[in-house]
TIZA-600306 format. One record per residue (C-alpha): x, y, z; residue number from 1; residue in three letters. Coordinates in Angstrom, 1 decimal. Layout:
BEGIN
<xx: X; yy: Y; zz: Z; voke: NUM; roti: ALA>
...
# end
This chain:
BEGIN
<xx: 0.0; yy: 0.0; zz: 0.1; voke: 1; roti: UNK>
<xx: 1.4; yy: 3.5; zz: -1.1; voke: 2; roti: UNK>
<xx: 1.6; yy: 5.7; zz: 2.1; voke: 3; roti: UNK>
<xx: 1.1; yy: 8.9; zz: -0.2; voke: 4; roti: UNK>
<xx: -1.9; yy: 7.3; zz: -1.7; voke: 5; roti: UNK>
<xx: -3.4; yy: 6.7; zz: 1.7; voke: 6; roti: UNK>
<xx: -2.6; yy: 10.2; zz: 2.8; voke: 7; roti: UNK>
<xx: -4.3; yy: 11.7; zz: -0.2; voke: 8; roti: UNK>
<xx: -7.3; yy: 9.7; zz: 0.5; voke: 9; roti: UNK>
<xx: -7.4; yy: 11.0; zz: 4.2; voke: 10; roti: UNK>
<xx: -6.9; yy: 14.5; zz: 2.7; voke: 11; roti: UNK>
<xx: -9.7; yy: 14.1; zz: 0.4; voke: 12; roti: UNK>
<xx: -12.0; yy: 13.0; zz: 3.1; voke: 13; roti: UNK>
<xx: -11.0; yy: 15.7; zz: 5.4; voke: 14; roti: UNK>
<xx: -11.4; yy: 18.3; zz: 2.7; voke: 15; roti: UNK>
<xx: -15.1; yy: 17.0; zz: 1.9; voke: 16; roti: UNK>
<xx: -15.9; yy: 17.0; zz: 5.7; voke: 17; roti: UNK>
<xx: -14.5; yy: 20.6; zz: 5.9; voke: 18; roti: UNK>
<xx: -16.7; yy: 22.0; zz: 3.1; voke: 19; roti: UNK>
<xx: -19.8; yy: 20.2; zz: 4.1; voke: 20; roti: UNK>
<xx: -19.2; yy: 21.4; zz: 7.9; voke: 21; roti: UNK>
<xx: -18.6; yy: 25.0; zz: 6.7; voke: 22; roti: UNK>
<xx: -22.0; yy: 24.8; zz: 4.9; voke: 23; roti: UNK>
<xx: -23.6; yy: 23.5; zz: 8.1; voke: 24; roti: UNK>
<xx: -21.9; yy: 26.3; zz: 10.0; voke: 25; roti: UNK>
<xx: -23.3; yy: 29.0; zz: 7.7; voke: 26; roti: UNK>
<xx: -26.8; yy: 27.6; zz: 7.5; voke: 27; roti: UNK>
<xx: -26.8; yy: 27.2; zz: 11.4; voke: 28; roti: UNK>
<xx: -25.6; yy: 30.9; zz: 11.6; voke: 29; roti: UNK>
<xx: -28.4; yy: 32.1; zz: 9.4; voke: 30; roti: UNK>
<xx: -30.9; yy: 30.1; zz: 11.4; voke: 31; roti: UNK>
<xx: -29.7; yy: 31.4; zz: 14.8; voke: 32; roti: UNK>
<xx: -29.7; yy: 35.0; zz: 13.4; voke: 33; roti: UNK>
<xx: -33.1; yy: 34.7; zz: 11.9; voke: 34; roti: UNK>
<xx: -34.8; yy: 33.0; zz: 15.0; voke: 35; roti: UNK>
<xx: -32.8; yy: 35.2; zz: 17.4; voke: 36; roti: UNK>
<xx: -31.9; yy: 32.1; zz: 19.4; voke: 37; roti: UNK>
<xx: -29.1; yy: 33.6; zz: 21.4; voke: 38; roti: UNK>
<xx: -31.3; yy: 36.6; zz: 22.4; voke: 39; roti: UNK>
<xx: -34.2; yy: 34.4; zz: 23.3; voke: 40; roti: UNK>
<xx: -32.0; yy: 32.1; zz: 25.4; voke: 41; roti: UNK>
<xx: -30.7; yy: 35.2; zz: 27.2; voke: 42; roti: UNK>
<xx: -34.2; yy: 36.6; zz: 28.0; voke: 43; roti: UNK>
<xx: -35.3; yy: 33.2; zz: 29.7; voke: 44; roti: UNK>
<xx: -32.6; yy: 33.9; zz: 32.3; voke: 45; roti: UNK>
<xx: -33.2; yy: 37.6; zz: 32.5; voke: 46; roti: UNK>
<xx: -36.8; yy: 36.5; zz: 33.5; voke: 47; roti: UNK>
<xx: -35.4; yy: 34.4; zz: 36.0; voke: 48; roti: UNK>
<xx: -33.5; yy: 37.7; zz: 37.4; voke: 49; roti: UNK>
<xx: -36.3; yy: 40.3; zz: 37.1; voke: 50; roti: UNK>
<xx: -39.6; yy: 38.4; zz: 36.2; voke: 51; roti: UNK>
<xx: -41.7; yy: 38.6; zz: 33.3; voke: 52; roti: UNK>
<xx: -43.5; yy: 41.7; zz: 34.0; voke: 53; roti: UNK>
<xx: -40.2; yy: 43.8; zz: 34.6; voke: 54; roti: UNK>
<xx: -38.4; yy: 42.3; zz: 31.8; voke: 55; roti: UNK>
<xx: -39.4; yy: 45.1; zz: 29.4; voke: 56; roti: UNK>
<xx: -38.3; yy: 47.7; zz: 32.1; voke: 57; roti: UNK>
<xx: -34.9; yy: 46.1; zz: 32.3; voke: 58; roti: UNK>
<xx: -34.1; yy: 45.7; zz: 28.7; voke: 59; roti: UNK>
<xx: -35.3; yy: 49.2; zz: 27.8; voke: 60; roti: UNK>
<xx: -32.7; yy: 50.7; zz: 30.1; voke: 61; roti: UNK>
<xx: -30.2; yy: 52.7; zz: 27.8; voke: 62; roti: UNK>
<xx: -27.1; yy: 50.9; zz: 28.8; voke: 63; roti: UNK>
<xx: -28.9; yy: 47.6; zz: 27.6; voke: 64; roti: UNK>
<xx: -30.6; yy: 49.1; zz: 24.5; voke: 65; roti: UNK>
<xx: -27.0; yy: 50.1; zz: 23.3; voke: 66; roti: UNK>
<xx: -26.1; yy: 46.4; zz: 23.3; voke: 67; roti: UNK>
<xx: -28.7; yy: 45.3; zz: 20.8; voke: 68; roti: UNK>
<xx: -26.9; yy: 44.0; zz: 17.6; voke: 69; roti: UNK>
<xx: -27.8; yy: 45.6; zz: 14.1; voke: 70; roti: UNK>
<xx: -28.7; yy: 43.0; zz: 11.4; voke: 71; roti: UNK>
<xx: -30.7; yy: 42.6; zz: 8.3; voke: 72; roti: UNK>
<xx: -34.4; yy: 42.7; zz: 9.0; voke: 73; roti: UNK>
<xx: -35.0; yy: 39.5; zz: 6.9; voke: 74; roti: UNK>
<xx: -33.2; yy: 37.4; zz: 4.3; voke: 75; roti: UNK>
<xx: -34.3; yy: 39.8; zz: 1.5; voke: 76; roti: UNK>
<xx: -33.3; yy: 42.9; zz: 3.3; voke: 77; roti: UNK>
<xx: -29.8; yy: 42.4; zz: 2.1; voke: 78; roti: UNK>
<xx: -30.7; yy: 43.5; zz: -1.4; voke: 79; roti: UNK>
<xx: -32.1; yy: 46.8; zz: 0.2; voke: 80; roti: UNK>
<xx: -29.4; yy: 47.2; zz: 3.1; voke: 81; roti: UNK>
<xx: -32.6; yy: 47.3; zz: 5.4; voke: 82; roti: UNK>
<xx: -31.4; yy: 46.7; zz: 9.1; voke: 83; roti: UNK>
<xx: -32.9; yy: 46.9; zz: 12.6; voke: 84; roti: UNK>
<xx: -31.9; yy: 46.2; zz: 16.2; voke: 85; roti: UNK>
<xx: -32.3; yy: 42.7; zz: 17.2; voke: 86; roti: UNK>
<xx: -32.7; yy: 41.2; zz: 20.7; voke: 87; roti: UNK>
<xx: -29.9; yy: 41.6; zz: 23.1; voke: 88; roti: UNK>
<xx: -27.5; yy: 38.6; zz: 22.9; voke: 89; roti: UNK>
<xx: -24.7; yy: 39.4; zz: 25.3; voke: 90; roti: UNK>
<xx: -24.6; yy: 41.4; zz: 28.4; voke: 91; roti: UNK>
<xx: -21.2; yy: 42.1; zz: 30.4; voke: 92; roti: UNK>
<xx: -22.1; yy: 41.1; zz: 34.1; voke: 93; roti: UNK>
<xx: -21.3; yy: 44.6; zz: 35.5; voke: 94; roti: UNK>
<xx: -23.5; yy: 46.2; zz: 33.2; voke: 95; roti: UNK>
<xx: -26.4; yy: 43.8; zz: 34.1; voke: 96; roti: UNK>
<xx: -25.7; yy: 44.4; zz: 37.8; voke: 97; roti: UNK>
<xx: -25.9; yy: 48.1; zz: 37.4; voke: 98; roti: UNK>
<xx: -29.2; yy: 47.8; zz: 35.4; voke: 99; roti: UNK>
<xx: -30.6; yy: 45.6; zz: 37.9; voke: 100; roti: UNK>
<xx: -29.7; yy: 48.0; zz: 40.7; voke: 101; roti: UNK>
<xx: -31.4; yy: 50.8; zz: 38.7; voke: 102; roti: UNK>
<xx: -34.5; yy: 48.8; zz: 38.5; voke: 103; roti: UNK>
<xx: -34.6; yy: 48.0; zz: 42.2; voke: 104; roti: UNK>
<xx: -33.6; yy: 51.5; zz: 43.2; voke: 105; roti: UNK>
<xx: -30.5; yy: 50.9; zz: 44.9; voke: 106; roti: UNK>
<xx: -28.2; yy: 52.8; zz: 42.5; voke: 107; roti: UNK>
<xx: -28.3; yy: 56.2; zz: 44.3; voke: 108; roti: UNK>
<xx: -28.4; yy: 54.6; zz: 47.8; voke: 109; roti: UNK>
<xx: -24.9; yy: 53.9; zz: 49.2; voke: 110; roti: UNK>
<xx: -26.4; yy: 52.9; zz: 52.6; voke: 111; roti: UNK>
<xx: -29.8; yy: 51.7; zz: 53.3; voke: 112; roti: UNK>
<xx: -31.4; yy: 50.3; zz: 56.6; voke: 113; roti: UNK>
<xx: -33.0; yy: 47.0; zz: 56.5; voke: 114; roti: UNK>
<xx: -36.6; yy: 48.4; zz: 56.5; voke: 115; roti: UNK>
<xx: -35.8; yy: 50.5; zz: 53.3; voke: 116; roti: UNK>
<xx: -34.0; yy: 47.5; zz: 51.8; voke: 117; roti: UNK>
<xx: -37.1; yy: 45.2; zz: 52.4; voke: 118; roti: UNK>
<xx: -39.5; yy: 47.8; zz: 50.9; voke: 119; roti: UNK>
<xx: -37.4; yy: 48.2; zz: 47.7; voke: 120; roti: UNK>
<xx: -37.3; yy: 44.4; zz: 47.1; voke: 121; roti: UNK>
<xx: -41.0; yy: 43.8; zz: 48.1; voke: 122; roti: UNK>
<xx: -41.8; yy: 46.0; zz: 45.2; voke: 123; roti: UNK>
<xx: -40.1; yy: 43.6; zz: 42.7; voke: 124; roti: UNK>
<xx: -42.4; yy: 40.9; zz: 40.9; voke: 125; roti: UNK>
<xx: -41.7; yy: 37.4; zz: 42.0; voke: 126; roti: UNK>
<xx: -38.7; yy: 36.0; zz: 40.4; voke: 127; roti: UNK>
<xx: -35.6; yy: 34.0; zz: 41.3; voke: 128; roti: UNK>
<xx: -33.8; yy: 37.3; zz: 41.5; voke: 129; roti: UNK>
<xx: -36.2; yy: 38.7; zz: 44.1; voke: 130; roti: UNK>
<xx: -35.9; yy: 35.4; zz: 46.2; voke: 131; roti: UNK>
<xx: -32.3; yy: 35.6; zz: 46.1; voke: 132; roti: UNK>
<xx: -32.3; yy: 39.1; zz: 47.7; voke: 133; roti: UNK>
<xx: -34.8; yy: 38.1; zz: 50.4; voke: 134; roti: UNK>
<xx: -32.5; yy: 35.1; zz: 51.3; voke: 135; roti: UNK>
<xx: -29.4; yy: 37.6; zz: 51.5; voke: 136; roti: UNK>
<xx: -31.6; yy: 40.1; zz: 53.6; voke: 137; roti: UNK>
<xx: -32.8; yy: 37.2; zz: 55.8; voke: 138; roti: UNK>
<xx: -29.1; yy: 36.2; zz: 56.4; voke: 139; roti: UNK>
<xx: -28.4; yy: 39.8; zz: 57.6; voke: 140; roti: UNK>
<xx: -26.8; yy: 41.2; zz: 54.3; voke: 141; roti: UNK>
<xx: -27.7; yy: 44.8; zz: 54.2; voke: 142; roti: UNK>
<xx: -24.5; yy: 46.5; zz: 53.0; voke: 143; roti: UNK>
<xx: -24.8; yy: 47.6; zz: 49.5; voke: 144; roti: UNK>
<xx: -21.3; yy: 46.7; zz: 48.4; voke: 145; roti: UNK>
<xx: -21.9; yy: 43.2; zz: 49.7; voke: 146; roti: UNK>
<xx: -25.2; yy: 42.9; zz: 47.9; voke: 147; roti: UNK>
<xx: -23.5; yy: 44.0; zz: 44.7; voke: 148; roti: UNK>
<xx: -20.8; yy: 41.4; zz: 45.0; voke: 149; roti: UNK>
<xx: -23.4; yy: 38.5; zz: 45.6; voke: 150; roti: UNK>
<xx: -25.4; yy: 39.7; zz: 42.8; voke: 151; roti: UNK>
<xx: -22.4; yy: 39.7; zz: 40.4; voke: 152; roti: UNK>
<xx: -21.6; yy: 36.2; zz: 41.4; voke: 153; roti: UNK>
<xx: -25.2; yy: 35.1; zz: 40.9; voke: 154; roti: UNK>
<xx: -25.5; yy: 37.0; zz: 37.5; voke: 155; roti: UNK>
<xx: -22.4; yy: 35.4; zz: 36.4; voke: 156; roti: UNK>
<xx: -23.8; yy: 32.0; zz: 36.9; voke: 157; roti: UNK>
<xx: -27.0; yy: 32.8; zz: 35.2; voke: 158; roti: UNK>
<xx: -25.2; yy: 34.3; zz: 32.1; voke: 159; roti: UNK>
<xx: -23.0; yy: 31.1; zz: 31.9; voke: 160; roti: UNK>
<xx: -26.2; yy: 29.1; zz: 31.9; voke: 161; roti: UNK>
<xx: -27.6; yy: 31.3; zz: 29.3; voke: 162; roti: UNK>
<xx: -24.6; yy: 30.8; zz: 27.0; voke: 163; roti: UNK>
<xx: -24.7; yy: 27.0; zz: 27.6; voke: 164; roti: UNK>
<xx: -28.4; yy: 26.9; zz: 26.7; voke: 165; roti: UNK>
<xx: -27.7; yy: 28.6; zz: 23.4; voke: 166; roti: UNK>
<xx: -24.8; yy: 26.4; zz: 22.7; voke: 167; roti: UNK>
<xx: -26.9; yy: 23.3; zz: 23.2; voke: 168; roti: UNK>
<xx: -29.5; yy: 24.7; zz: 20.8; voke: 169; roti: UNK>
<xx: -27.0; yy: 25.5; zz: 18.3; voke: 170; roti: UNK>
<xx: -25.5; yy: 22.1; zz: 18.6; voke: 171; roti: UNK>
<xx: -28.7; yy: 20.4; zz: 17.9; voke: 172; roti: UNK>
<xx: -29.2; yy: 22.5; zz: 14.7; voke: 173; roti: UNK>
<xx: -25.6; yy: 21.4; zz: 13.7; voke: 174; roti: UNK>
<xx: -26.4; yy: 17.9; zz: 14.0; voke: 175; roti: UNK>
<xx: -29.6; yy: 17.8; zz: 12.4; voke: 176; roti: UNK>
<xx: -28.2; yy: 19.9; zz: 9.5; voke: 177; roti: UNK>
<xx: -25.2; yy: 17.5; zz: 9.4; voke: 178; roti: UNK>
<xx: -27.6; yy: 14.6; zz: 8.7; voke: 179; roti: UNK>
<xx: -29.6; yy: 16.5; zz: 6.2; voke: 180; roti: UNK>
<xx: -26.6; yy: 17.8; zz: 4.2; voke: 181; roti: UNK>
<xx: -25.0; yy: 14.3; zz: 4.2; voke: 182; roti: UNK>
<xx: -28.2; yy: 12.7; zz: 2.9; voke: 183; roti: UNK>
<xx: -28.8; yy: 15.7; zz: 0.4; voke: 184; roti: UNK>
<xx: -25.3; yy: 15.0; zz: -1.2; voke: 185; roti: UNK>
<xx: -25.4; yy: 11.3; zz: -0.5; voke: 186; roti: UNK>
<xx: -21.9; yy: 11.6; zz: 0.9; voke: 187; roti: UNK>
<xx: -20.9; yy: 8.0; zz: 2.0; voke: 188; roti: UNK>
<xx: -17.7; yy: 8.0; zz: 3.6; voke: 189; roti: UNK>
<xx: -17.1; yy: 4.4; zz: 2.8; voke: 190; roti: UNK>
<xx: -17.9; yy: 4.8; zz: -0.9; voke: 191; roti: UNK>
<xx: -16.0; yy: 8.1; zz: -0.9; voke: 192; roti: UNK>
<xx: -12.9; yy: 6.4; zz: 0.5; voke: 193; roti: UNK>
<xx: -13.0; yy: 3.6; zz: -2.2; voke: 194; roti: UNK>
<xx: -13.5; yy: 6.0; zz: -5.0; voke: 195; roti: UNK>
<xx: -10.6; yy: 8.3; zz: -3.9; voke: 196; roti: UNK>
<xx: -8.4; yy: 5.2; zz: -3.6; voke: 197; roti: UNK>
<xx: -9.2; yy: 4.0; zz: -7.0; voke: 198; roti: UNK>
<xx: -9.3; yy: 7.4; zz: -8.8; voke: 199; roti: UNK>
<xx: -6.0; yy: 9.2; zz: -8.8; voke: 200; roti: UNK>
<xx: -7.3; yy: 12.2; zz: -10.6; voke: 201; roti: UNK>
<xx: -10.0; yy: 12.7; zz: -8.0; voke: 202; roti: UNK>
<xx: -7.4; yy: 12.3; zz: -5.2; voke: 203; roti: UNK>
<xx: -5.2; yy: 15.0; zz: -7.1; voke: 204; roti: UNK>
<xx: -8.1; yy: 17.3; zz: -7.4; voke: 205; roti: UNK>
<xx: -9.1; yy: 17.0; zz: -3.8; voke: 206; roti: UNK>
<xx: -5.6; yy: 17.5; zz: -2.6; voke: 207; roti: UNK>
<xx: -5.1; yy: 20.5; zz: -4.6; voke: 208; roti: UNK>
<xx: -8.3; yy: 22.1; zz: -3.3; voke: 209; roti: UNK>
<xx: -7.4; yy: 21.3; zz: 0.3; voke: 210; roti: UNK>
<xx: -4.0; yy: 23.0; zz: -0.3; voke: 211; roti: UNK>
<xx: -5.9; yy: 26.2; zz: -1.8; voke: 212; roti: UNK>
<xx: -8.0; yy: 26.1; zz: 1.4; voke: 213; roti: UNK>
<xx: -5.0; yy: 26.0; zz: 3.7; voke: 214; roti: UNK>
<xx: -3.1; yy: 28.8; zz: 1.8; voke: 215; roti: UNK>
<xx: -6.2; yy: 31.0; zz: 2.1; voke: 216; roti: UNK>
<xx: -6.2; yy: 30.6; zz: 5.7; voke: 217; roti: UNK>
<xx: -9.7; yy: 29.4; zz: 5.9; voke: 218; roti: UNK>
<xx: -11.2; yy: 32.5; zz: 4.4; voke: 219; roti: UNK>
<xx: -14.9; yy: 32.6; zz: 5.0; voke: 220; roti: UNK>
<xx: -17.0; yy: 31.5; zz: 1.9; voke: 221; roti: UNK>
<xx: -20.6; yy: 31.7; zz: 1.1; voke: 222; roti: UNK>
<xx: -22.6; yy: 28.5; zz: 0.6; voke: 223; roti: UNK>
<xx: -22.5; yy: 29.0; zz: -3.3; voke: 224; roti: UNK>
<xx: -18.7; yy: 29.2; zz: -3.0; voke: 225; roti: UNK>
<xx: -18.6; yy: 26.0; zz: -0.9; voke: 226; roti: UNK>
<xx: -21.2; yy: 24.1; zz: -3.3; voke: 227; roti: UNK>
<xx: -18.9; yy: 25.2; zz: -6.2; voke: 228; roti: UNK>
<xx: -16.0; yy: 23.7; zz: -4.3; voke: 229; roti: UNK>
<xx: -17.9; yy: 20.4; zz: -4.0; voke: 230; roti: UNK>
<xx: -18.9; yy: 20.6; zz: -7.8; voke: 231; roti: UNK>
<xx: -16.2; yy: 18.7; zz: -9.4; voke: 232; roti: UNK>
<xx: -16.2; yy: 16.2; zz: -6.5; voke: 233; roti: UNK>
<xx: -19.9; yy: 15.6; zz: -6.0; voke: 234; roti: UNK>
<xx: -20.7; yy: 14.2; zz: -9.4; voke: 235; roti: UNK>
<xx: -18.2; yy: 11.5; zz: -8.6; voke: 236; roti: UNK>
<xx: -19.0; yy: 10.8; zz: -4.8; voke: 237; roti: UNK>
<xx: -22.7; yy: 11.6; zz: -4.5; voke: 238; roti: UNK>
<xx: -25.8; yy: 9.2; zz: -4.8; voke: 239; roti: UNK>
<xx: -24.9; yy: 9.0; zz: -8.7; voke: 240; roti: UNK>
<xx: -21.9; yy: 6.8; zz: -7.9; voke: 241; roti: UNK>
<xx: -23.4; yy: 4.4; zz: -5.4; voke: 242; roti: UNK>
<xx: -22.4; yy: 0.9; zz: -6.1; voke: 243; roti: UNK>
<xx: -25.7; yy: -0.9; zz: -6.0; voke: 244; roti: UNK>
<xx: -25.9; yy: -4.6; zz: -6.3; voke: 245; roti: UNK>
<xx: -26.4; yy: -5.9; zz: -9.8; voke: 246; roti: UNK>
<xx: -30.0; yy: -7.0; zz: -10.7; voke: 247; roti: UNK>
<xx: -31.0; yy: -10.3; zz: -9.3; voke: 248; roti: UNK>
<xx: -28.6; yy: -10.0; zz: -6.3; voke: 249; roti: UNK>
<xx: -29.7; yy: -12.1; zz: -3.3; voke: 250; roti: UNK>
<xx: -31.2; yy: -10.6; zz: -0.1; voke: 251; roti: UNK>
<xx: -27.9; yy: -10.9; zz: 1.8; voke: 252; roti: UNK>
<xx: -26.2; yy: -8.8; zz: -0.7; voke: 253; roti: UNK>
<xx: -28.9; yy: -6.1; zz: -0.5; voke: 254; roti: UNK>
<xx: -28.8; yy: -6.2; zz: 3.4; voke: 255; roti: UNK>
<xx: -24.9; yy: -5.8; zz: 3.3; voke: 256; roti: UNK>
<xx: -25.2; yy: -3.0; zz: 0.9; voke: 257; roti: UNK>
<xx: -27.9; yy: -1.0; zz: 2.8; voke: 258; roti: UNK>
<xx: -26.1; yy: -1.6; zz: 6.2; voke: 259; roti: UNK>
<xx: -22.8; yy: -0.3; zz: 4.7; voke: 260; roti: UNK>
<xx: -24.6; yy: 2.6; zz: 3.1; voke: 261; roti: UNK>
<xx: -26.1; yy: 3.6; zz: 6.4; voke: 262; roti: UNK>
<xx: -22.8; yy: 3.3; zz: 8.1; voke: 263; roti: UNK>
<xx: -21.1; yy: 5.1; zz: 5.5; voke: 264; roti: UNK>
<xx: -23.6; yy: 8.1; zz: 5.7; voke: 265; roti: UNK>
<xx: -23.5; yy: 7.9; zz: 9.4; voke: 266; roti: UNK>
<xx: -19.8; yy: 8.3; zz: 9.5; voke: 267; roti: UNK>
<xx: -20.1; yy: 11.4; zz: 7.3; voke: 268; roti: UNK>
<xx: -22.8; yy: 12.9; zz: 9.4; voke: 269; roti: UNK>
<xx: -20.8; yy: 12.4; zz: 12.6; voke: 270; roti: UNK>
<xx: -17.7; yy: 13.9; zz: 11.0; voke: 271; roti: UNK>
<xx: -19.3; yy: 16.9; zz: 9.6; voke: 272; roti: UNK>
<xx: -21.1; yy: 17.6; zz: 12.9; voke: 273; roti: UNK>
<xx: -17.6; yy: 18.0; zz: 14.5; voke: 274; roti: UNK>
<xx: -17.4; yy: 21.5; zz: 12.8; voke: 275; roti: UNK>
<xx: -15.4; yy: 23.1; zz: 10.0; voke: 276; roti: UNK>
<xx: -12.9; yy: 24.6; zz: 12.3; voke: 277; roti: UNK>
<xx: -12.0; yy: 21.1; zz: 13.5; voke: 278; roti: UNK>
<xx: -11.3; yy: 19.8; zz: 10.1; voke: 279; roti: UNK>
<xx: -9.6; yy: 22.9; zz: 9.0; voke: 280; roti: UNK>
<xx: -7.1; yy: 22.7; zz: 11.8; voke: 281; roti: UNK>
<xx: -6.6; yy: 19.0; zz: 11.0; voke: 282; roti: UNK>
<xx: -6.2; yy: 19.8; zz: 7.3; voke: 283; roti: UNK>
<xx: -3.6; yy: 22.4; zz: 8.1; voke: 284; roti: UNK>
<xx: -1.6; yy: 20.2; zz: 10.2; voke: 285; roti: UNK>
<xx: -1.5; yy: 17.5; zz: 7.4; voke: 286; roti: UNK>
<xx: -1.1; yy: 19.7; zz: 4.3; voke: 287; roti: UNK>
<xx: 1.1; yy: 22.3; zz: 5.9; voke: 288; roti: UNK>
<xx: 2.7; yy: 20.9; zz: 9.1; voke: 289; roti: UNK>
<xx: 5.0; yy: 23.9; zz: 9.7; voke: 290; roti: UNK>
<xx: 1.8; yy: 26.1; zz: 10.0; voke: 291; roti: UNK>
<xx: -0.2; yy: 23.5; zz: 12.0; voke: 292; roti: UNK>
<xx: -0.2; yy: 25.4; zz: 15.3; voke: 293; roti: UNK>
<xx: -2.5; yy: 28.0; zz: 13.8; voke: 294; roti: UNK>
<xx: -6.3; yy: 28.0; zz: 14.1; voke: 295; roti: UNK>
<xx: -8.8; yy: 28.1; zz: 11.4; voke: 296; roti: UNK>
<xx: -10.7; yy: 31.1; zz: 10.1; voke: 297; roti: UNK>
<xx: -14.0; yy: 29.3; zz: 10.1; voke: 298; roti: UNK>
<xx: -16.3; yy: 29.5; zz: 13.2; voke: 299; roti: UNK>
<xx: -18.9; yy: 27.0; zz: 14.2; voke: 300; roti: UNK>
<xx: -22.5; yy: 28.1; zz: 15.4; voke: 301; roti: UNK>
<xx: -22.1; yy: 25.5; zz: 18.0; voke: 302; roti: UNK>
<xx: -19.4; yy: 27.6; zz: 19.8; voke: 303; roti: UNK>
<xx: -20.1; yy: 29.0; zz: 23.1; voke: 304; roti: UNK>
<xx: -22.1; yy: 32.1; zz: 22.9; voke: 305; roti: UNK>
# end
């Protein structure tokens, strides 16, 4: 067995995984931005802090309104450059603490007695944030600075949970889309490996494209660009090239074919779901070992938000 031939097969597989992973990442990003999943995940945890009724008052504060990202109104807005402010996606914990103290009425008070503090907290709607304040007061904590410190620690934990929730949601999109893209293109890893092994021209093409990707340092591409990259390969590796059993084959042959096809598609879906950054980094280490320490330019929607 030729080591260089085996290496070219590996490079070809990784290149295909990278391109499909980039497509999945871009589509996931579109979905997350269109559905505002990051902002919605954050709002769920802001409700825990301030309650549903006071959420509007909290996010309408100027320091939070300034954090709203500006994006296209819809997919078609890209042609009209029509933008709007979307839901808040990230809030620095110090900003959130200051905003919460504004809502509670503690910002202008450096010192408050127990009765005043209890009255201020009592005005808040029922929420986990209110219960936390009540618990701290019952423990004898009435110093503003100590309350601010405890609130900061509490909000840090909730913001981490909001980020983890978004990451989980994004990861679900990635897995589902990886399966969908794999089935759409019919990219069977087992069949692809066989085709690459037996087709020197295809191996050379895949290796050349992989080297171009590495030289470009993982430059972001559109879905059209990625589909174009796959164009020369897909006609040779997709459903069109499935090695189906010959007519009249026995049942066992068909069962083996179906099991191998499902396994091959499953391997591809699992590989693609690892994300384009993972495969880019691996591709870079193999194609340009001297540059292998660098990270890829592609980013996955499953990353922590």
